[in-house]
C-alpha positions as CSV (number, residue, x, y, z in Angstrom):
1,M,-16.1,-12.8,-20.8
2,K,-16.8,-15.3,-18.0
3,I,-18.5,-14.3,-14.8
4,S,-15.3,-15.1,-12.9
5,D,-13.5,-12.4,-15.0
6,V,-16.2,-9.9,-14.1
7,I,-15.9,-10.7,-10.4
8,G,-12.1,-10.4,-10.6
9,L,-12.4,-7.0,-12.3
10,V,-14.9,-5.7,-9.7
11,V,-12.8,-7.0,-6.7
12,S,-9.6,-5.6,-8.1
13,A,-11.3,-2.2,-8.7
14,I,-12.6,-2.2,-5.2
15,V,-9.3,-3.1,-3.6
16,G,-7.3,-0.7,-5.9
17,L,-9.6,2.2,-5.3
18,S,-9.6,1.5,-1.6
19,L,-5.9,1.6,-1.4
20,V,-5.7,4.8,-3.5
21,G,-8.4,6.3,-1.3
22,L,-6.5,5.4,1.9
23,S,-3.3,6.9,0.5
24,V,-4.8,10.4,0.1
25,P,-5.2,11.4,3.7
26,L,-1.8,9.8,4.5
27,L,-0.2,11.9,1.7
28,M,-1.7,15.0,3.3
29,D,0.1,14.1,6.6
30,K,-3.2,13.0,8.3
31,C,-4.4,9.8,9.8
32,A,-1.0,8.4,10.9
33,G,-3.1,6.3,13.3
34,L,-4.0,4.1,10.3
35,I,-0.4,2.9,10.1
36,A,-0.1,-0.6,11.7
37,G,2.3,-0.5,14.6
38,Y,2.2,3.2,15.0
39,N,-1.3,3.2,16.4
40,T,-0.4,0.6,19.0
41,M,2.6,2.5,20.4
42,S,2.3,4.4,23.7
43,K,2.0,8.1,23.6
44,E,5.6,8.5,24.7
45,E,6.8,6.2,21.9
46,R,4.7,8.1,19.3
47,E,6.3,11.4,20.3
48,S,9.7,10.1,19.2
49,W,8.5,9.4,15.6
50,D,8.0,12.0,12.9
51,A,4.4,11.1,12.2
52,P,3.8,13.4,9.1
53,A,6.9,12.0,7.3
54,L,5.9,8.4,8.2
55,A,2.4,9.1,7.0
56,R,3.6,10.6,3.7
57,F,5.9,7.6,3.1
58,T,3.2,5.1,3.9
59,G,0.8,7.0,1.6
60,K,3.2,6.8,-1.3
61,V,3.6,3.1,-0.8
62,L,-0.2,2.6,-0.7
63,L,-0.6,4.7,-3.8
64,I,1.9,2.6,-5.7
65,I,0.3,-0.7,-4.6
66,G,-3.2,0.7,-5.4
67,L,-2.2,1.8,-8.8
68,L,-0.4,-1.6,-9.5
69,T,-3.7,-3.3,-8.4
70,L,-5.8,-1.1,-10.7
71,V,-3.5,-1.7,-13.7
72,L,-2.2,-5.2,-13.4
73,M,-5.2,-7.1,-11.9
74,P,-7.5,-6.2,-14.8
75,L,-4.8,-7.2,-17.3
76,M,-4.5,-10.5,-15.5
77,C,-8.3,-11.1,-15.6
78,L,-8.9,-9.9,-19.2
79,F,-5.9,-11.3,-21.0
80,E,-5.2,-14.3,-18.7
81,I,-1.4,-13.6,-18.6
82,P,-0.2,-16.0,-15.9
83,W,3.3,-14.5,-15.4
84,L,1.7,-11.1,-14.6
85,T,0.4,-12.7,-11.4
86,W,4.0,-13.3,-10.4
87,V,5.1,-9.8,-11.4
88,Y,2.3,-8.3,-9.2
89,T,3.1,-10.6,-6.3
90,V,6.9,-9.9,-6.4
91,A,6.3,-6.2,-6.7
92,V,3.9,-6.0,-3.8
93,V,5.9,-8.3,-1.5
94,G,9.1,-6.7,-2.5
95,L,7.7,-3.2,-1.8
96,G,6.5,-4.4,1.6
97,V,9.8,-5.8,2.6
98,F,11.6,-2.7,1.3
99,C,9.3,-0.5,3.4
100,A,9.7,-2.5,6.5
101,V,13.5,-2.4,6.2
102,W,13.6,1.3,5.2
103,C,11.3,2.4,8.1
104,N,13.2,0.5,10.7
105,T,16.8,1.2,9.8
106,G,18.7,4.4,9.8
107,N,16.3,6.3,12.1
108,R,14.7,8.0,9.1
109,F,11.5,8.7,10.7
110,R,12.7,9.4,14.3
111,K,12.7,12.9,15.6
């Protein structure tokens, strides 16, 4: 095992555990201020959004990305599977695009 593999494992563990850790308070309907865009709204705008539902949704997304990071990144580092990088990238970017569209259409999180 090369030093770059060890560094990759440590970095992926830190990133994955951080994302999972951030998802926990969001899943408990807390810390909606951590959501980008929500925390920059005026107080009047925030009152028109269902903050607990938005926080739970964001927490679920962060949990999925964190678990993908904890599982796929070590596999990429240890077994050097190049196509797994693309799977991870497509999954994370696709999930991000889906979330942006889902949250901003259909008034799902509006009061």
